[in-house]
mmCIF file as Biopython writes it, N, C-alpha, C and O atoms, coordinates in Angstrom:
data_model
#
loop_
_atom_site.group_PDB
_atom_site.id
_atom_site.type_symbol
_atom_site.label_atom_id
_atom_site.label_alt_id
_atom_site.label_comp_id
_atom_site.label_asym_id
_atom_site.label_entity_id
_atom_site.label_seq_id
_atom_site.pdbx_PDB_ins_code
_atom_site.Cartn_x
_atom_site.Cartn_y
_atom_site.Cartn_z
_atom_site.occupancy
_atom_site.B_iso_or_equiv
_atom_site.auth_seq_id
_atom_site.auth_asym_id
_atom_site.pdbx_PDB_model_num
ATOM 1   N N  . MET A ? 1  ? -134.273 220.983 -34.817 1.0 0.0 1  A 1 
ATOM 2   C CA . MET A ? 1  ? -133.765 220.459 -36.058 1.0 0.0 1  A 1 
ATOM 3   C C  . MET A ? 1  ? -132.620 219.690 -36.125 1.0 0.0 1  A 1 
ATOM 4   O O  . MET A ? 1  ? -131.682 219.633 -35.330 1.0 0.0 1  A 1 
ATOM 5   N N  . ARG A ? 2  ? -132.827 219.037 -37.286 1.0 0.0 2  A 1 
ATOM 6   C CA . ARG A ? 2  ? -131.595 218.296 -37.432 1.0 0.0 2  A 1 
ATOM 7   C C  . ARG A ? 2  ? -131.024 218.266 -38.728 1.0 0.0 2  A 1 
ATOM 8   O O  . ARG A ? 2  ? -131.682 218.215 -39.767 1.0 0.0 2  A 1 
ATOM 9   N N  . LEU A ? 3  ? -129.712 218.299 -38.646 1.0 0.0 3  A 1 
ATOM 10  C CA . LEU A ? 3  ? -129.063 218.090 -40.305 1.0 0.0 3  A 1 
ATOM 11  C C  . LEU A ? 3  ? -128.257 217.049 -40.257 1.0 0.0 3  A 1 
ATOM 12  O O  . LEU A ? 3  ? -127.853 216.377 -39.308 1.0 0.0 3  A 1 
ATOM 13  N N  . LEU A ? 4  ? -128.038 216.983 -41.586 1.0 0.0 4  A 1 
ATOM 14  C CA . LEU A ? 4  ? -126.939 215.941 -42.176 1.0 0.0 4  A 1 
ATOM 15  C C  . LEU A ? 4  ? -125.828 216.739 -42.649 1.0 0.0 4  A 1 
ATOM 16  O O  . LEU A ? 4  ? -126.133 217.656 -43.412 1.0 0.0 4  A 1 
ATOM 17  N N  . LEU A ? 5  ? -124.584 216.587 -42.355 1.0 0.0 5  A 1 
ATOM 18  C CA . LEU A ? 5  ? -123.645 216.411 -43.004 1.0 0.0 5  A 1 
ATOM 19  C C  . LEU A ? 5  ? -122.966 215.830 -43.738 1.0 0.0 5  A 1 
ATOM 20  O O  . LEU A ? 5  ? -122.647 214.733 -43.281 1.0 0.0 5  A 1 
ATOM 21  N N  . SER A ? 6  ? -122.407 216.132 -45.104 1.0 0.0 6  A 1 
ATOM 22  C CA . SER A ? 6  ? -121.947 214.207 -45.979 1.0 0.0 6  A 1 
ATOM 23  C C  . SER A ? 6  ? -120.406 215.357 -46.585 1.0 0.0 6  A 1 
ATOM 24  O O  . SER A ? 6  ? -120.270 216.575 -46.466 1.0 0.0 6  A 1 
ATOM 25  N N  . ASN A ? 7  ? -119.777 214.658 -47.012 1.0 0.0 7  A 1 
ATOM 26  C CA . ASN A ? 7  ? -118.775 214.859 -47.577 1.0 0.0 7  A 1 
ATOM 27  C C  . ASN A ? 7  ? -117.572 213.729 -48.878 1.0 0.0 7  A 1 
ATOM 28  O O  . ASN A ? 7  ? -116.959 212.812 -48.332 1.0 0.0 7  A 1 
ATOM 29  N N  . ASP A ? 8  ? -117.508 213.786 -49.361 1.0 0.0 8  A 1 
ATOM 30  C CA . ASP A ? 8  ? -116.582 213.003 -50.171 1.0 0.0 8  A 1 
ATOM 31  C C  . ASP A ? 8  ? -114.897 212.589 -49.677 1.0 0.0 8  A 1 
ATOM 32  O O  . ASP A ? 8  ? -114.140 211.662 -49.966 1.0 0.0 8  A 1 
ATOM 33  N N  . ASP A ? 9  ? -114.816 213.551 -48.975 1.0 0.0 9  A 1 
ATOM 34  C CA . ASP A ? 9  ? -113.452 213.936 -48.585 1.0 0.0 9  A 1 
ATOM 35  C C  . ASP A ? 9  ? -112.811 212.849 -47.437 1.0 0.0 9  A 1 
ATOM 36  O O  . ASP A ? 9  ? -111.587 212.845 -47.310 1.0 0.0 9  A 1 
ATOM 37  N N  . GLY A ? 10 ? -113.433 212.148 -46.802 1.0 0.0 10 A 1 
ATOM 38  C CA . GLY A ? 10 ? -113.214 211.617 -45.315 1.0 0.0 10 A 1 
ATOM 39  C C  . GLY A ? 10 ? -113.503 212.059 -44.742 1.0 0.0 10 A 1 
ATOM 40  O O  . GLY A ? 10 ? -113.710 213.225 -45.077 1.0 0.0 10 A 1 
ATOM 41  N N  . TYR A ? 11 ? -113.860 211.670 -43.213 1.0 0.0 11 A 1 
ATOM 42  C CA . TYR A ? 11 ? -113.981 212.319 -42.048 1.0 0.0 11 A 1 
ATOM 43  C C  . TYR A ? 11 ? -113.328 212.965 -41.440 1.0 0.0 11 A 1 
ATOM 44  O O  . TYR A ? 11 ? -113.786 213.877 -40.752 1.0 0.0 11 A 1 
ATOM 45  N N  . LEU A ? 12 ? -112.048 212.680 -41.514 1.0 0.0 12 A 1 
ATOM 46  C CA . LEU A ? 12 ? -110.590 213.214 -41.204 1.0 0.0 12 A 1 
ATOM 47  C C  . LEU A ? 12 ? -110.358 214.400 -42.314 1.0 0.0 12 A 1 
ATOM 48  O O  . LEU A ? 12 ? -109.230 214.767 -42.643 1.0 0.0 12 A 1 
ATOM 49  N N  . ALA A ? 13 ? -111.775 215.048 -42.942 1.0 0.0 13 A 1 
ATOM 50  C CA . ALA A ? 13 ? -111.482 216.538 -43.933 1.0 0.0 13 A 1 
ATOM 51  C C  . ALA A ? 13 ? -111.373 217.206 -43.047 1.0 0.0 13 A 1 
ATOM 52  O O  . ALA A ? 13 ? -111.847 216.942 -41.943 1.0 0.0 13 A 1 
ATOM 53  N N  . ASP A ? 14 ? -110.457 218.645 -43.435 1.0 0.0 14 A 1 
ATOM 54  C CA . ASP A ? 14 ? -110.597 219.991 -42.596 1.0 0.0 14 A 1 
ATOM 55  C C  . ASP A ? 14 ? -111.673 220.318 -42.818 1.0 0.0 14 A 1 
ATOM 56  O O  . ASP A ? 14 ? -112.156 220.134 -43.935 1.0 0.0 14 A 1 
ATOM 57  N N  . GLY A ? 15 ? -112.450 220.972 -41.692 1.0 0.0 15 A 1 
ATOM 58  C CA . GLY A ? 15 ? -113.059 222.017 -41.501 1.0 0.0 15 A 1 
ATOM 59  C C  . GLY A ? 15 ? -114.665 220.969 -41.231 1.0 0.0 15 A 1 
ATOM 60  O O  . GLY A ? 15 ? -115.706 221.502 -40.847 1.0 0.0 15 A 1 
ATOM 61  N N  . LEU A ? 16 ? -114.545 219.377 -41.541 1.0 0.0 16 A 1 
ATOM 62  C CA . LEU A ? 16 ? -115.785 218.717 -41.562 1.0 0.0 16 A 1 
ATOM 63  C C  . LEU A ? 16 ? -116.277 218.659 -39.812 1.0 0.0 16 A 1 
ATOM 64  O O  . LEU A ? 16 ? -117.475 218.545 -39.554 1.0 0.0 16 A 1 
ATOM 65  N N  . ALA A ? 17 ? -115.139 218.758 -38.571 1.0 0.0 17 A 1 
ATOM 66  C CA . ALA A ? 17 ? -115.492 218.287 -37.559 1.0 0.0 17 A 1 
ATOM 67  C C  . ALA A ? 17 ? -116.031 219.795 -37.009 1.0 0.0 17 A 1 
ATOM 68  O O  . ALA A ? 17 ? -116.994 219.916 -36.252 1.0 0.0 17 A 1 
ATOM 69  N N  . THR A ? 18 ? -115.192 220.969 -37.555 1.0 0.0 18 A 1 
ATOM 70  C CA . THR A ? 18 ? -115.363 222.324 -37.214 1.0 0.0 18 A 1 
ATOM 71  C C  . THR A ? 18 ? -116.632 222.740 -37.182 1.0 0.0 18 A 1 
ATOM 72  O O  . THR A ? 18 ? -117.196 223.403 -36.311 1.0 0.0 18 A 1 
ATOM 73  N N  . LEU A ? 19 ? -117.258 222.087 -38.704 1.0 0.0 19 A 1 
ATOM 74  C CA . LEU A ? 19 ? -118.693 222.641 -39.033 1.0 0.0 19 A 1 
ATOM 75  C C  . LEU A ? 19 ? -119.536 221.919 -38.183 1.0 0.0 19 A 1 
ATOM 76  O O  . LEU A ? 19 ? -120.580 222.322 -37.668 1.0 0.0 19 A 1 
ATOM 77  N N  . ALA A ? 20 ? -118.980 220.767 -38.068 1.0 0.0 20 A 1 
ATOM 78  C CA . ALA A ? 20 ? -120.308 220.268 -37.161 1.0 0.0 20 A 1 
ATOM 79  C C  . ALA A ? 20 ? -120.237 220.767 -35.786 1.0 0.0 20 A 1 
ATOM 80  O O  . ALA A ? 20 ? -121.307 221.291 -35.475 1.0 0.0 20 A 1 
ATOM 81  N N  . LEU A ? 21 ? -119.240 220.799 -34.720 1.0 0.0 21 A 1 
ATOM 82  C CA . LEU A ? 21 ? -118.828 221.481 -33.821 1.0 0.0 21 A 1 
ATOM 83  C C  . LEU A ? 21 ? -119.915 222.836 -33.913 1.0 0.0 21 A 1 
ATOM 84  O O  . LEU A ? 21 ? -120.930 222.579 -33.266 1.0 0.0 21 A 1 
ATOM 85  N N  . SER A ? 22 ? -119.942 223.676 -34.304 1.0 0.0 22 A 1 
ATOM 86  C CA . SER A ? 22 ? -120.053 225.131 -35.011 1.0 0.0 22 A 1 
ATOM 87  C C  . SER A ? 22 ? -121.413 224.817 -34.676 1.0 0.0 22 A 1 
ATOM 88  O O  . SER A ? 22 ? -121.918 225.438 -33.740 1.0 0.0 22 A 1 
ATOM 89  N N  . LEU A ? 23 ? -122.110 223.927 -35.306 1.0 0.0 23 A 1 
ATOM 90  C CA . LEU A ? 23 ? -123.794 223.553 -35.829 1.0 0.0 23 A 1 
ATOM 91  C C  . LEU A ? 23 ? -124.247 222.442 -34.148 1.0 0.0 23 A 1 
ATOM 92  O O  . LEU A ? 23 ? -125.164 221.672 -33.864 1.0 0.0 23 A 1 
ATOM 93  N N  . SER A ? 24 ? -123.427 222.782 -33.666 1.0 0.0 24 A 1 
ATOM 94  C CA . SER A ? 24 ? -124.513 221.364 -32.933 1.0 0.0 24 A 1 
ATOM 95  C C  . SER A ? 24 ? -124.854 222.220 -31.775 1.0 0.0 24 A 1 
ATOM 96  O O  . SER A ? 24 ? -125.366 221.440 -30.972 1.0 0.0 24 A 1 
ATOM 97  N N  . ASP A ? 25 ? -124.848 222.974 -31.445 1.0 0.0 25 A 1 
ATOM 98  C CA . ASP A ? 25 ? -125.406 223.694 -30.335 1.0 0.0 25 A 1 
ATOM 99  C C  . ASP A ? 25 ? -127.032 224.507 -30.863 1.0 0.0 25 A 1 
ATOM 100 O O  . ASP A ? 25 ? -127.900 225.029 -30.163 1.0 0.0 25 A 1 
ATOM 101 N N  . LEU A ? 26 ? -126.933 224.292 -32.679 1.0 0.0 26 A 1 
ATOM 102 C CA . LEU A ? 26 ? -128.343 224.302 -33.233 1.0 0.0 26 A 1 
ATOM 103 C C  . LEU A ? 26 ? -129.197 223.303 -33.615 1.0 0.0 26 A 1 
ATOM 104 O O  . LEU A ? 26 ? -130.376 223.305 -33.969 1.0 0.0 26 A 1 
ATOM 105 N N  . ALA A ? 27 ? -128.171 222.240 -33.440 1.0 0.0 27 A 1 
ATOM 106 C CA . ALA A ? 27 ? -129.007 221.215 -34.138 1.0 0.0 27 A 1 
ATOM 107 C C  . ALA A ? 27 ? -128.550 219.844 -33.730 1.0 0.0 27 A 1 
ATOM 108 O O  . ALA A ? 27 ? -127.402 219.745 -33.296 1.0 0.0 27 A 1 
ATOM 109 N N  . ASP A ? 28 ? -129.295 218.790 -33.812 1.0 0.0 28 A 1 
ATOM 110 C CA . ASP A ? 28 ? -128.743 217.541 -33.647 1.0 0.0 28 A 1 
ATOM 111 C C  . ASP A ? 28 ? -128.079 217.397 -35.476 1.0 0.0 28 A 1 
ATOM 112 O O  . ASP A ? 28 ? -128.505 217.622 -36.609 1.0 0.0 28 A 1 
ATOM 113 N N  . ILE A ? 29 ? -126.898 216.919 -34.868 1.0 0.0 29 A 1 
ATOM 114 C CA . ILE A ? 29 ? -125.844 216.890 -36.257 1.0 0.0 29 A 1 
ATOM 115 C C  . ILE A ? 29 ? -125.510 215.175 -36.627 1.0 0.0 29 A 1 
ATOM 116 O O  . ILE A ? 29 ? -125.145 214.496 -35.668 1.0 0.0 29 A 1 
ATOM 117 N N  . THR A ? 30 ? -125.605 214.646 -37.674 1.0 0.0 30 A 1 
ATOM 118 C CA . THR A ? 30 ? -125.564 213.370 -38.305 1.0 0.0 30 A 1 
ATOM 119 C C  . THR A ? 30 ? -124.328 213.743 -39.230 1.0 0.0 30 A 1 
ATOM 120 O O  . THR A ? 30 ? -124.547 214.580 -40.106 1.0 0.0 30 A 1 
ATOM 121 N N  . VAL A ? 31 ? -123.336 213.325 -39.149 1.0 0.0 31 A 1 
ATOM 122 C CA . VAL A ? 31 ? -122.392 212.940 -40.088 1.0 0.0 31 A 1 
ATOM 123 C C  . VAL A ? 31 ? -121.559 211.871 -40.580 1.0 0.0 31 A 1 
ATOM 124 O O  . VAL A ? 31 ? -120.717 211.204 -39.979 1.0 0.0 31 A 1 
ATOM 125 N N  . VAL A ? 32 ? -122.104 211.808 -42.291 1.0 0.0 32 A 1 
ATOM 126 C CA . VAL A ? 32 ? -121.593 210.843 -43.133 1.0 0.0 32 A 1 
ATOM 127 C C  . VAL A ? 32 ? -120.802 211.112 -43.956 1.0 0.0 32 A 1 
ATOM 128 O O  . VAL A ? 32 ? -121.089 211.745 -44.972 1.0 0.0 32 A 1 
ATOM 129 N N  . ALA A ? 33 ? -119.645 210.679 -43.676 1.0 0.0 33 A 1 
ATOM 130 C CA . ALA A ? 33 ? -118.333 210.419 -44.379 1.0 0.0 33 A 1 
ATOM 131 C C  . ALA A ? 33 ? -117.664 208.997 -44.993 1.0 0.0 33 A 1 
ATOM 132 O O  . ALA A ? 33 ? -117.958 207.889 -44.544 1.0 0.0 33 A 1 
ATOM 133 N N  . PRO A ? 34 ? -117.111 209.126 -45.635 1.0 0.0 34 A 1 
ATOM 134 C CA . PRO A ? 34 ? -116.012 207.599 -46.067 1.0 0.0 34 A 1 
ATOM 135 C C  . PRO A ? 34 ? -115.319 208.057 -45.272 1.0 0.0 34 A 1 
ATOM 136 O O  . PRO A ? 34 ? -115.243 209.178 -44.768 1.0 0.0 34 A 1 
ATOM 137 N N  . ASP A ? 35 ? -114.574 206.792 -45.102 1.0 0.0 35 A 1 
ATOM 138 C CA . ASP A ? 35 ? -113.227 206.512 -44.260 1.0 0.0 35 A 1 
ATOM 139 C C  . ASP A ? 35 ? -111.617 207.087 -44.536 1.0 0.0 35 A 1 
ATOM 140 O O  . ASP A ? 35 ? -110.629 207.199 -43.810 1.0 0.0 35 A 1 
ATOM 141 N N  . ARG A ? 36 ? -111.943 207.431 -46.190 1.0 0.0 36 A 1 
ATOM 142 C CA . ARG A ? 36 ? -110.711 207.772 -46.721 1.0 0.0 36 A 1 
ATOM 143 C C  . ARG A ? 36 ? -111.427 208.675 -47.934 1.0 0.0 36 A 1 
ATOM 144 O O  . ARG A ? 36 ? -112.607 208.622 -48.280 1.0 0.0 36 A 1 
ATOM 145 N N  . ASN A ? 37 ? -110.065 209.754 -48.628 1.0 0.0 37 A 1 
ATOM 146 C CA . ASN A ? 37 ? -110.855 210.341 -49.324 1.0 0.0 37 A 1 
ATOM 147 C C  . ASN A ? 37 ? -111.753 209.846 -50.846 1.0 0.0 37 A 1 
ATOM 148 O O  . ASN A ? 37 ? -110.923 209.558 -51.709 1.0 0.0 37 A 1 
ATOM 149 N N  . GLN A ? 38 ? -112.712 209.741 -51.182 1.0 0.0 38 A 1 
ATOM 150 C CA . GLN A ? 38 ? -113.119 209.410 -52.046 1.0 0.0 38 A 1 
ATOM 151 C C  . GLN A ? 38 ? -113.619 210.444 -53.234 1.0 0.0 38 A 1 
ATOM 152 O O  . GLN A ? 38 ? -114.578 210.159 -53.951 1.0 0.0 38 A 1 
ATOM 153 N N  . SER A ? 39 ? -112.674 212.002 -53.404 1.0 0.0 39 A 1 
ATOM 154 C CA . SER A ? 39 ? -112.901 212.588 -54.784 1.0 0.0 39 A 1 
ATOM 155 C C  . SER A ? 39 ? -112.542 212.315 -55.574 1.0 0.0 39 A 1 
ATOM 156 O O  . SER A ? 39 ? -111.424 211.860 -55.816 1.0 0.0 39 A 1 
ATOM 157 N N  . GLY A ? 40 ? -113.606 212.566 -56.383 1.0 0.0 40 A 1 
ATOM 158 C CA . GLY A ? 40 ? -113.244 212.240 -57.719 1.0 0.0 40 A 1 
ATOM 159 C C  . GLY A ? 40 ? -113.532 210.455 -58.647 1.0 0.0 40 A 1 
ATOM 160 O O  . GLY A ? 40 ? -113.487 210.171 -59.844 1.0 0.0 40 A 1 
ATOM 161 N N  . ALA A ? 41 ? -113.802 209.638 -57.470 1.0 0.0 41 A 1 
ATOM 162 C CA . ALA A ? 41 ? -113.988 208.456 -57.462 1.0 0.0 41 A 1 
ATOM 163 C C  . ALA A ? 41 ? -115.066 207.929 -58.692 1.0 0.0 41 A 1 
ATOM 164 O O  . ALA A ? 41 ? -114.978 206.912 -59.380 1.0 0.0 41 A 1 
ATOM 165 N N  . GLN A ? 42 ? -115.922 208.803 -58.708 1.0 0.0 42 A 1 
ATOM 166 C CA . GLN A ? 42 ? -117.134 208.254 -59.389 1.0 0.0 42 A 1 
ATOM 167 C C  . GLN A ? 42 ? -116.428 208.621 -60.743 1.0 0.0 42 A 1 
ATOM 168 O O  . GLN A ? 42 ? -116.797 207.810 -61.592 1.0 0.0 42 A 1 
ATOM 169 N N  . THR A ? 43 ? -115.659 209.426 -61.198 1.0 0.0 43 A 1 
ATOM 170 C CA . THR A ? 43 ? -114.878 209.477 -62.543 1.0 0.0 43 A 1 
ATOM 171 C C  . THR A ? 43 ? -113.921 207.993 -62.907 1.0 0.0 43 A 1 
ATOM 172 O O  . THR A ? 43 ? -113.570 207.884 -64.082 1.0 0.0 43 A 1 
ATOM 173 N N  . THR A ? 44 ? -113.540 206.970 -62.015 1.0 0.0 44 A 1 
ATOM 174 C CA . THR A ? 44 ? -112.606 206.214 -61.599 1.0 0.0 44 A 1 
ATOM 175 C C  . THR A ? 44 ? -113.261 205.103 -62.820 1.0 0.0 44 A 1 
ATOM 176 O O  . THR A ? 44 ? -112.707 204.866 -63.894 1.0 0.0 44 A 1 
ATOM 177 N N  . TRP A ? 45 ? -114.675 204.459 -62.312 1.0 0.0 45 A 1 
ATOM 178 C CA . TRP A ? 45 ? -114.958 203.260 -62.746 1.0 0.0 45 A 1 
ATOM 179 C C  . TRP A ? 45 ? -115.451 203.181 -64.526 1.0 0.0 45 A 1 
ATOM 180 O O  . TRP A ? 45 ? -116.252 203.904 -65.118 1.0 0.0 45 A 1 
ATOM 181 N N  . VAL A ? 46 ? -114.741 202.180 -64.978 1.0 0.0 46 A 1 
ATOM 182 C CA . VAL A ? 46 ? -115.255 202.189 -66.415 1.0 0.0 46 A 1 
ATOM 183 C C  . VAL A ? 46 ? -115.964 200.503 -66.920 1.0 0.0 46 A 1 
ATOM 184 O O  . VAL A ? 46 ? -115.880 199.351 -66.494 1.0 0.0 46 A 1 
ATOM 185 N N  . ALA A ? 47 ? -116.585 201.131 -67.930 1.0 0.0 47 A 1 
ATOM 186 C CA . ALA A ? 47 ? -117.573 199.779 -67.870 1.0 0.0 47 A 1 
ATOM 187 C C  . ALA A ? 47 ? -117.141 198.847 -68.373 1.0 0.0 47 A 1 
ATOM 188 O O  . ALA A ? 47 ? -116.322 199.211 -69.217 1.0 0.0 47 A 1 
ATOM 189 N N  . PRO A ? 48 ? -117.275 197.255 -68.312 1.0 0.0 48 A 1 
ATOM 190 C CA . PRO A ? 48 ? -116.606 196.204 -68.983 1.0 0.0 48 A 1 
ATOM 191 C C  . PRO A ? 48 ? -117.242 196.543 -70.309 1.0 0.0 48 A 1 
ATOM 192 O O  . PRO A ? 48 ? -118.267 197.148 -70.621 1.0 0.0 48 A 1 
ATOM 193 N N  . SER A ? 49 ? -116.202 195.898 -71.034 1.0 0.0 49 A 1 
ATOM 194 C CA . SER A ? 49 ? -116.360 195.984 -72.531 1.0 0.0 49 A 1 
ATOM 195 C C  . SER A ? 49 ? -117.061 194.573 -72.747 1.0 0.0 49 A 1 
ATOM 196 O O  . SER A ? 49 ? -117.039 193.703 -71.876 1.0 0.0 49 A 1 
ATOM 197 N N  . ARG A ? 50 ? -117.874 194.370 -74.358 1.0 0.0 50 A 1 
ATOM 198 C CA . ARG A ? 50 ? -118.482 192.975 -74.233 1.0 0.0 50 A 1 
ATOM 199 C C  . ARG A ? 50 ? -117.550 192.476 -75.159 1.0 0.0 50 A 1 
ATOM 200 O O  . ARG A ? 50 ? -117.569 191.286 -75.474 1.0 0.0 50 A 1 
#
């Protein structure tokens, strides 16, 4: 089995490595995470006015 773990809190977020390590005996784990916290980043985009 293969599992993809992802978050928007960054790869250093509490629990992400722990979760990946705890599941590594059950599956091949791939972690995708930004290099820094991106929580709420989608709400900061503002459309350009015309």
